[in-house]
N, C-alpha and C positions, 0 to 999 in steps of 0.2 A: 549629623547622624548619617551612618552608612546603611544603605538598604540593598539587600541581595534578594533577587526575585528569580524563582524557577519558572521557566516557560516551557511546558511540555505539550501545549496545545495553543490555539490562537483566539484572542478575544480583545478587540479594540487596541491592538498594539501597533497599527500601521503608522500612527503619527510618530511614535518614538523611533521605529525602525527607519522611516523615511529620512529623519534628521541625522541618523547615523551616530557614531561614537563622538564624544566630546569631553570637555574637562570634567563633566559630572556623570557621564554615561559610558559604561563599558559593556561590550558583548563578549560572552565566552560560550563556546560550544559545550564544555563540560568542566567539572571540578578537577583541577590538577594542582601540582605543587606551586604553581605561580600565583594561585589565588591569594596567598598570604601577602605577597609583595604588592599585588593589585590593591588589596585592602589598605595596606600601609600607605601606598601612594595617595589614595583618596583621603585617608585619615590625616595625612600631613598637609593636605590642601584644604579644600572647602567642603569635603564630603562628597558623596555621589551615590549612584546606583549601579549595580552590576547585574546584568540579565544573563542568567545561565540557561543554555539551551538555544541560544541565538548565535549564529556564526558572525565573523567579522564583516561579511558582506551583507548582513542584515537578513539572512535566511533562517527561519525557524526550523531547527533540527530536532528539538525535543531532548529531554534528559531524564535521568533516573531521579524520581522524587520519593523513593521509599524512605522509611524511617531510618534505615541504616545509612543511606546516602546523606540525609540531612544531618545525622549525628556526626558523620565523618567531616562534613563541612564545618560544623560548629566546633569540633575538636581542633581543627586546623586554625580557626580564627582565635580560639582561646589560648593558643600558644604565643600570640603576639603580646609583647609587653611595651608600655603599660596596656592593661586590658581595654578593649574597645566595646562600645555599644553597637551591635549590628542587628538590624531587623531583617529576618528572613521570612519571605512570603512566597506562597505558591499560587500561580495564576492558572486557571483551568480553561482549556481551549478544546473545541471539538474538531476532530479531523475532518468530518464531512462538511463543516461550515467554511473551511478555508477556501478563499478565492484564489484560484491559480492564475496569476497574471501571466505566467509563461505558457498557458494553454488557451489560445483564442478559441472561441466556440466552434468555429467551422474548420478547425484543424483536426482532421480525422474524425469528424462527426459521423456517428453511426445512424444513418437514415433508417435502416431496417429496424434497429432496436427502438428508435424513437417512435416510429409508426406503430410497432407492436405494443409498446407501452401505452400510448395514447388510446388505442382501441381497448386494451384490457382495463384501463382505468376509467373508460367511458368519459374522457375529457373532450369537450366540444372544440372544434377547430375554428371557432368564431374569432378568437384572439390569434395574433401572430405567434409564431414559434418562440421568438425571443421572450415575449411577455409570459407565455406559458411556462417556459423554463425558469424565468425569474420567480414566478409565483410558486414554483415547486422547490425553490432554493437550490436549483441546479445550475444557475448561471447568475452573473452579476456584472454590472457595468463598471469599468475601471478606465479612467482617462479616455472617455469617449469610445471605448471598444468593449465588447461584451466577451467575457471569459467564463470558462467552466469553474464551478466549485468542485471540490474533490468528489462530492456526492454526484454531481452531474457527470464527471469523468467516469465514475464507476458504472453508471447506468447507460450513458449515451455517447461514449467515446470508444474508438477502436484502439484497444490497449494490448492486443495480442503480442506484439513485439516490442512494447515499450517497457524498459526496465524500471521506470518510475512506478509502474503499477503491477509489476510481476508478483509482488507480495500479496496482491489482492485476489489472486486466483485460488483455485481449489485443486489439490492433488489427491487423486484416487488410486488405491493400490489393492490388489488381491494377492494374499500370501498363501503359501502352502504350509499347513501346520498352524501352530499357535504362536509362533515367533516371527520376527521380521527378517528371517535369514534367507528365504527363497521367495522371489517375486514371480508370480505367474502372469500378472497383467498390471499395467500402470498407465494412467492417463493424467495429463495436466490440462486444466481448463482455465484459459486466461482471457476469456471474452468479457462481456458485460455481466453485471451482477445477476440478472435474471437468467441468462443463458447458462451461466456457471452452475446455478442451483439446479436447473433442469437437467443439465448434462451429468451432474454428480448423482442425481436420483436415477437417471437412466443407467448409469454404471452399476449402481446397486441392484436394480431390477434385472440387469443382464446377468449378474453373477450369483445372485441369491437363488435358492431352490424355490420351485413352484410346484404346487400340487393342483390337480384338476378336480373340480366338482361338477357333475352333470345332473342338473335337475330339470332342464328343458332341452330343446334341440341344440341350444348353444351352450357350450361349456363355460365354466367360470374358473379363471386362473387365480389362485390364492397364494400370495407371496408368503414365505416362511416368517417374515417379520412384517408388521403392519406398515403399509406404504405411508399412511398419514403420519405415523410417528417418525419415520425416517425423513420424510419431507420437512416436518417441523424441526427436527434436529439440525438439518442442513441450513434451513432458513435462519434458525437461531444463531448458528455459527457465523454466517455471513453478516447478519444484522448486528451482532453484539461483539464481534472480534475487535481487538485493538489494532487499528490500521496504522498507528505510529510505529508498531513493531514491524520493521522491514525485513527481519531475518526469519520470519516464519509465516506459513500459510495455513489455511483451513485444510485439514486432513480427513479424508474418508477412507477407512481401512477395513478390509474384510479378512478375518482369520477363520480357521475351521470352526472355532467355538464361540466367536463373537464378532460384532461390528462396532468399531470405535469411530466417533466423529468428534474431532478436536479443533479448537480455535485458540489462537494466542490471546492473552489478556485476562483470563480468569473472569470472575464476576466483578461487577462494579462495587465501589465503596458503598457501604451501607447495607449490603446484602450479606447475611450470615447463614450458617447452616439451619438456624431456627426459623428464619423468615424466608428462606429460599423457596421460590415457587409461589409465594403468597403476596409479594410486593413486586412492583416493576420499576427498575431504574434503567434507563436507556443510555448506552454509551454513544450511539450514533443516531440521534433523533431524526435526522433527515432520511437516512437509509431506512429506518423503521417506518417512517411515514410513507416513503415510496413503495415499500413492500405491502403496507397495509392497503394502499389505494388499489392494488391489483389482486387483493385477496390472498396473497401469500402469507400474510399474518391476519388471522380472523379477528382477534381482539387483543389489544396491548396487555401483556402480563399473563396470558393464559397458555403460553407455549408449553411450559413444564407439565401442567395439569393435563393438557391435551395429549402429550406423549404417554403419560401414565395411563390415561383412560383408553387410548388406542391399544396399548399393550394388554390391558385387562380385557377389553372386548375381544381381542384376538386370542386370548387364552395363552399368552406368552409371558415370560418373566418381565417384571417391571424394570425399565432401564435404570442404570446406576449413573450418578452424577459426581464428577470430580471437580471441586470448586477452587483449585489452586491457581498458580500462575497461568496454566493452560486449562481452559474449561473443556471437559471431556464428557461425552455421553456414551455409555457402553450398553449395547443390546446383546444379550446372550442368545446364541443360536441353539436350536434343538432339531438336528437334522433327521432324527430317527423317524419322524412322522412324514418325511418328505422324500424318502428314498425310492418309493414306488408310486405308481399312478393310483390314486384313490378314487374309486367309483362307487356310488351308493347303489345297493342291490335293487332298490325300488325304481331305478332309472332305466331298466332294460328296454321298455317300450320306446323311450326317447332315443336309445342307442340304435334300435332297429330302424326308426325313422331317419336317423342320421345316415345309416348305411345306404338307404335308398337315395338320399340326396347326393351321396358320394358317387353313385352310379351315373346319375344325371350329369354330375360335374365332369365325369370322365368322357362322356359324349361331347360335351362342350370343349374339352381339352383337345380332342381329335380334330374338331373343326378349326381350332386355333392353330394346330400344326400345319394345316394346309395353308392358312393365311401366312404363317411364318416363312414357308418355302417361297411364297411369292415375294415376301419382303426381302429375302436374301438376295434375289436377283437385283432388286433396286439398291440394296446396300453395296453390292459389288460395283455397280456403276458409280455410286457416290464415293467409294474408296479410291477409284481411279482419279476422280476430280480432286480428292483430298491430297493424293500424291503430287499432283501438279501444283497444288497450293503450297505444299511443303517446300518444293523447290524454290518457289517465289519467296517464301518466308525466310529460307536460309540465306538467299541473296540479300534480303532486307536486313537480316541479323548481322551479316558481314559488314554492311555499310554502317550499321549502328555501332558495332565494335570499333570501327575506325574513328567514328565520331567520339566515342567514349575516351579513346586513347588521347585524342586531341584535347578534350576537356580536362582529363587528368593532368596533362602537361601544363595546361593553363592554371589549374588549381595549385600545382606544386609551386609555380612561379609566384602566384598570389600569396601563398602561405609564407614563402621566403621573404617577400616584401613586408608582410605584416610583422614577421618576427624581427626584422631589422628595425622597423618603426617602433615596436615595443621596447627594444633594447635602448634605442635613442631616447625614448621618453623616460624610461627608468633612470638612465644616466643623468638626464636633466633634473629629474625630481630629487635624486640623491644629492646632486651637486648643490641645488638650492637649499636643501635642508642642512647639508654639511656647512654651507656658508653661514647660515643663521646660527648654528651651534658655535662655530668658531668665533663669530662676532660677539656672541654672548659671553664666551670664555675670555676674550680679549678685554671686554668691558668690566667683567666681574671677577676675573682671576680664576674662578672655579665654578662648577655647577653640578647639580644632581639630576638624576633621571626625571624627577618631577618637575624640575625647572624647565627642562627641554620639552617635556610633555605640555606644559602650560603655554610656551611661546609658539609651539608648532601645532598644537591641537591634535596630537596623535596619541594613540594608546601607549601605555608603558611598554608593552611587548614590541611595538613597532620602533619605539625610541631605542630599546636595547639592541635591536637589529642594526639600526643606523650607527650606533656607537661602536658596535663590534667591527663594522666596516672601517670606521675612522681609526680605530686602534690598529687594525691590520695595515692601514695605509700610512701609519706613523704620523697621524695628524694630532692625536690626543693621547693622554696617558690616564690610566685608571688607578685610583688610590683607595685604600680601605676595602671593607667587605660588608656584605649584607646591608643593614640600614645606614652604615657610615660610609657607603661608597660615594665617591665624587670624582670628577674628571677635570683635567687641566690641559692646556695646549702643550704639546710636546716641543720642547726647545732643542734645537740641534746644538750639541756641544762643540766648541772650537777645539781643534786638535792642538 
């Protein structure tokens, strides 16, 4: 029997990946035209398993598991004659659970983010840091070293300039009008998950209208859209987005008539328009748990209702939800009530008291001006010292540049040596495999792709590459086509 398995997330696959491809195991990044020949090769041998969504190097890259993709795969296999029995399964893996062997815990560890989170979550420091992170499912031990999980990297790693996590950031934009034709302001936030949420909310508060209500000496700022609902929408987007989608990020967009907060991935399987907001299915359980611990999520499964209630309490239009491939929350803006400063007529006394306080503040400001003049003299002295330091720094920088040039020259020489070594190793590898194939053909007269795959333990795709090189070098000849293709040693004709 032949088994084809989609792997678009990770769940106990380490053992298979670590063993690599074999006579009965094949890795493929995606479904392409070669899948039929791979299936045939296994069918003509002892059967096997093809894992789609895993690269030849054993890296999980994910793949399309939609009904249309599965249908295309089944149609391709059905064209094979005679018909084969193929079992197609889908394995579910969660992005935030993946242990990143390539990310040691203390490589770019964000000390500030960690301390801030521990304080917010009220986690005792009785245990050591590594144990705390393991208990949070943010780190795991692999081969005697401790590494980040993806969840840990999202919360506690400095990812600002790391392309591997650029997709996990938030993009905020302010547009003029109701279309995306003219951008007034835009920001990208690529920090940790918590700071991204805070920064995105601050962007909204900076650009949305505010009216002022004065009932006491201190005025109250009222945002045109309820802050609780906006925060909930951003948290929901970060918590439930599909992190396997590397080509899209959470978007926070402000138009003249609306605010849209969008995340890639849509809703999870099992959520329909009828039960939306009534049941909770978490795509990223660790991320959700981390946000819950610091009260960014108050209760699992209540986010949609909280947004609706916040809008109702603020007397604004209830947000709209789009549940397609990209999940989108839309808040309608009503700027008419926010164009002028709103002051209740019953607050006149409070205003008069406020004016008296302003006069007292002006006296304090004058006193501060005198102190500032004194500080200026001290600053001028400091600037002279800074100029001297700058000269010394420039001299140091010149020395550093010279050192960098020497290092770069050494790096170039090292790279050249490595390239030569790789070429030598590749030539030896091909020579050994070529000899094995020629020996087989001498002994058996002819051979097929599957024969060479069996003796060398390589994938069909790799065998085809070696055979193409041998044909080009006039070592063998190809006969027949498709399923009837076979190869023989090329004999040199006597003239």
